[in-house]
Backbone bond lengths (Angstrom), bond angles and torsions (degrees), N, CA, C in turn:
res aa  C-N    CA-C-N  psi(-1)  N-CA   C-N-CA  omega(-1)  CA-C   N-CA-C  phi
1 M - - - 1.489 - - 1.522 109.89 -
2 E 1.326 114.51 -51.33 1.541 122.34 179.07 1.540 105.51 -55.52
3 T 1.353 116.93 -48.65 1.423 121.07 -169.16 1.590 105.08 -63.98
4 S 1.274 119.38 -39.61 1.470 124.33 -177.65 1.453 108.27 -64.18
5 R 1.291 121.33 -46.49 1.417 126.99 -177.69 1.572 108.94 -61.62
6 F 1.292 113.66 -44.00 1.470 118.75 -178.23 1.584 109.92 -67.02
7 A 1.314 115.83 -40.60 1.489 117.67 173.25 1.451 112.75 -60.39
8 K 1.363 118.08 -40.41 1.499 120.08 -179.23 1.556 107.10 -65.54
9 Q 1.171 117.46 -46.95 1.525 119.87 179.18 1.562 112.14 -61.38
10 T 1.227 116.44 -43.25 1.528 121.13 174.25 1.497 108.70 -64.16
11 L 1.312 121.16 -38.72 1.481 117.84 179.31 1.493 107.84 -69.78
12 V 1.333 123.55 -36.79 1.459 122.03 -175.69 1.563 105.90 -68.42
13 F 1.252 116.78 -38.74 1.490 122.22 178.66 1.487 114.34 -60.64
14 Q 1.435 113.65 -43.57 1.417 121.03 -178.13 1.553 105.02 -71.10
15 K 1.298 121.28 -46.35 1.459 119.77 -177.69 1.565 107.97 -60.96
16 T 1.243 123.92 -38.16 1.444 124.88 178.82 1.480 111.86 -66.18
17 L 1.311 117.26 -44.20 1.458 122.70 176.74 1.426 111.13 -62.95
18 F 1.371 119.69 -43.23 1.471 118.38 179.58 1.415 110.82 -69.24
19 E 1.366 124.12 -36.99 1.467 127.30 -177.04 1.640 106.34 -63.03
20 N 1.334 112.95 -50.20 1.410 116.10 -177.13 1.594 114.54 -63.83
21 T 1.279 110.91 -44.59 1.593 118.28 176.02 1.475 106.28 -59.71
22 F 1.392 124.16 -49.80 1.364 129.40 -176.70 1.488 110.72 -56.82
23 N 1.341 118.27 -51.15 1.409 123.89 176.09 1.488 117.27 -59.20
24 A 1.325 116.02 -39.97 1.404 118.29 175.52 1.562 113.01 -65.53
25 M 1.292 116.83 -42.02 1.453 125.02 177.43 1.468 109.30 -61.96
26 A 1.347 121.46 -44.15 1.427 127.35 -178.65 1.578 109.44 -64.53
27 M 1.381 115.43 -40.33 1.442 121.33 177.99 1.465 108.69 -61.58
28 I 1.336 121.98 -49.14 1.308 123.34 -176.93 1.553 113.68 -63.62
29 Q 1.239 113.79 -40.95 1.524 119.05 177.66 1.564 109.20 -64.55
30 D 1.309 117.16 -43.08 1.490 119.58 178.43 1.547 109.58 -61.13
31 Q 1.330 113.69 -46.17 1.494 114.96 179.59 1.444 117.18 -63.58
32 T 1.400 110.21 -36.62 1.533 115.48 173.41 1.492 115.03 -62.91
33 E 1.343 112.48 -34.69 1.590 118.59 179.63 1.502 108.86 -66.26
34 I 1.360 117.65 -40.77 1.464 123.46 177.36 1.506 110.33 -61.02
35 I 1.276 115.57 -50.47 1.508 118.85 -175.99 1.488 110.24 -68.19
36 V 1.279 119.10 -39.28 1.563 116.55 177.90 1.464 112.37 -67.56
37 S 1.370 118.68 -39.61 1.422 126.47 -174.96 1.607 102.74 -68.53
38 S 1.265 119.80 -44.05 1.439 120.29 174.07 1.486 114.65 -58.33
39 Y 1.191 115.97 -42.04 1.514 122.63 -176.89 1.604 108.51 -70.70
40 L 1.302 115.78 -41.73 1.473 119.49 -178.60 1.524 107.35 -69.71
41 D 1.319 119.28 -30.84 1.491 116.24 176.37 1.422 116.41 -69.07
42 Q 1.304 119.04 -17.62 1.448 126.77 178.22 1.457 111.56 -84.61
43 L 1.357 118.68 -16.69 1.559 119.14 -175.47 1.575 105.37 -95.56
44 P 1.331 116.07 114.95 1.373 122.24 -177.91 1.581 114.37 -67.06
45 W 1.368 118.49 -23.14 1.408 125.88 -175.76 1.556 114.27 -85.02
46 I 1.374 116.23 -8.18 1.518 119.70 175.91 1.522 109.68 -81.43
47 S 1.246 119.36 121.94 1.458 121.42 178.58 1.447 113.69 -76.41
48 E 1.313 113.42 161.52 1.513 119.36 -177.50 1.496 106.69 -68.26
49 D 1.402 120.43 -29.27 1.514 119.80 177.15 1.466 109.15 -64.19
50 A 1.350 118.15 -39.80 1.493 123.81 -178.76 1.458 108.70 -61.30
51 K 1.384 117.00 -48.56 1.467 122.93 -177.93 1.564 108.70 -62.17
52 K 1.315 118.04 -42.85 1.365 124.82 -176.89 1.587 109.13 -62.25
53 S 1.325 111.96 -42.94 1.547 117.17 178.33 1.474 112.32 -64.93
54 L 1.300 115.40 -39.26 1.412 119.86 178.30 1.605 109.36 -65.49
55 Q 1.310 113.15 -46.36 1.441 114.10 178.69 1.547 115.73 -63.71
56 N 1.249 118.30 -33.90 1.466 125.41 166.53 1.514 112.31 -55.22
57 S 1.349 119.03 -45.08 1.431 125.09 175.90 1.489 112.05 -62.88
58 V 1.322 119.93 -39.44 1.407 124.27 178.81 1.462 112.88 -69.15
59 D 1.378 118.92 -42.13 1.399 125.82 172.97 1.463 117.81 -57.85
60 L 1.332 113.01 -35.91 1.434 124.27 -178.18 1.649 105.60 -73.87
61 A 1.293 114.16 -39.92 1.425 118.88 -177.91 1.644 109.70 -69.94
62 K 1.305 112.15 -36.14 1.552 115.45 175.38 1.508 112.45 -69.85
63 K 1.368 115.75 -35.71 1.450 117.79 177.21 1.519 110.06 -67.28
64 S 1.299 117.45 -43.67 1.451 122.08 178.49 1.558 113.48 -61.66
65 R 1.375 111.06 -38.20 1.539 115.92 -177.79 1.490 104.73 -71.66
66 N 1.328 124.13 -34.92 1.465 120.39 179.09 1.573 111.69 -75.15
67 E 1.304 116.20 -34.63 1.523 116.56 170.54 1.386 114.93 -61.91
68 F 1.408 121.13 -41.28 1.349 120.06 178.16 1.569 113.44 -66.89
69 K 1.370 115.89 -34.02 1.495 117.31 176.86 1.451 106.81 -65.84
70 K 1.287 125.11 -43.93 1.454 128.82 179.30 1.530 108.99 -60.52
71 A 1.256 122.67 -39.78 1.467 121.00 -178.19 1.413 108.33 -72.27
72 V 1.364 122.28 -33.07 1.535 121.39 179.76 1.433 107.93 -71.76
73 E 1.292 115.43 -46.32 1.558 119.44 178.80 1.499 110.50 -56.42
74 D 1.309 118.39 -45.76 1.508 122.34 173.33 1.530 112.74 -53.14
75 G 1.208 113.67 -43.31 1.519 116.64 178.19 1.465 111.09 -64.68
76 Y 1.237 115.42 -46.35 1.587 118.32 176.71 1.524 107.06 -56.88
77 R 1.321 119.45 -46.28 1.463 120.26 -176.70 1.490 111.68 -61.45
78 K 1.345 115.45 -45.09 1.436 122.35 175.22 1.495 116.04 -50.66
79 F 1.449 108.67 -46.98 1.497 118.64 -178.12 1.451 109.02 -67.08
80 E 1.323 123.42 -39.51 1.421 126.70 178.16 1.542 110.47 -64.14
81 E 1.342 118.46 -35.48 1.505 122.64 176.50 1.498 103.28 -65.68
82 L 1.326 118.51 -51.07 1.471 116.80 -173.77 1.560 110.27 -59.33
83 L 1.337 118.47 -40.46 1.497 119.45 178.51 1.487 110.95 -62.32
84 E 1.365 118.84 -40.40 1.481 120.14 -179.20 1.502 109.66 -69.99
85 E 1.346 121.97 -31.76 1.395 124.11 -179.53 1.648 107.14 -67.09
86 R 1.366 108.18 -45.61 1.480 116.36 -179.29 1.567 109.21 -57.04
87 E 1.321 115.98 -51.96 1.367 122.91 177.82 1.554 118.50 -55.18
88 E 1.382 110.95 -34.88 1.437 116.96 175.73 1.500 111.63 -72.02
89 R 1.341 116.60 -43.38 1.451 119.06 178.36 1.529 110.17 -61.51
90 Q 1.311 118.52 -41.34 1.450 119.24 -179.69 1.581 112.63 -62.58
91 G 1.340 108.65 -37.20 1.530 114.20 -178.20 1.510 107.06 -65.80
92 Q 1.317 117.98 -45.30 1.458 123.09 179.16 1.619 107.46 -58.64
93 E 1.269 118.04 -49.10 1.455 121.79 -178.92 1.543 111.35 -58.88
94 R 1.312 120.68 -38.90 1.426 126.53 177.25 1.632 107.48 -65.36
95 E 1.359 116.03 -43.10 1.381 115.09 176.40 1.543 114.46 -61.80
96 R 1.302 121.40 -45.45 1.409 127.02 179.48 1.483 108.56 -58.88
97 E 1.313 123.30 -39.21 1.520 129.52 179.46 1.461 105.45 -66.74
98 R 1.315 123.29 -44.18 1.436 125.93 178.17 1.585 110.02 -57.08
99 E 1.327 110.09 -48.99 1.523 117.74 -175.83 1.508 107.71 -61.70
100 R 1.347 116.40 -42.01 1.529 115.75 -175.03 1.589 106.95 -73.50
101 E 1.284 121.66 -25.35 1.426 120.85 175.81 1.539 113.84 -70.99
102 R 1.288 121.24 -17.71 1.444 131.15 -176.40 1.600 107.91 -75.10
């Protein structure tokens, strides 16, 4: 029981840490995109094709970033389900032991 509670607290801490770190990273990437885009708009020798290519790269990075976040969140969800199943089994085992003692 104590182990399960500790695991849940650790999971909540890790989820919060991941979420905060991910959001900070995403904010930095988004700001970098804005700065680079603004800089490239001021350069007359950068072609529209080059800008489009860069934008495609940025879009791919954002998509990959979101897929990574989803994969991590799915992992946390599965781990939570595992903990809940374990807790349920332990509760059932305690009930059986109580019934045997009667």
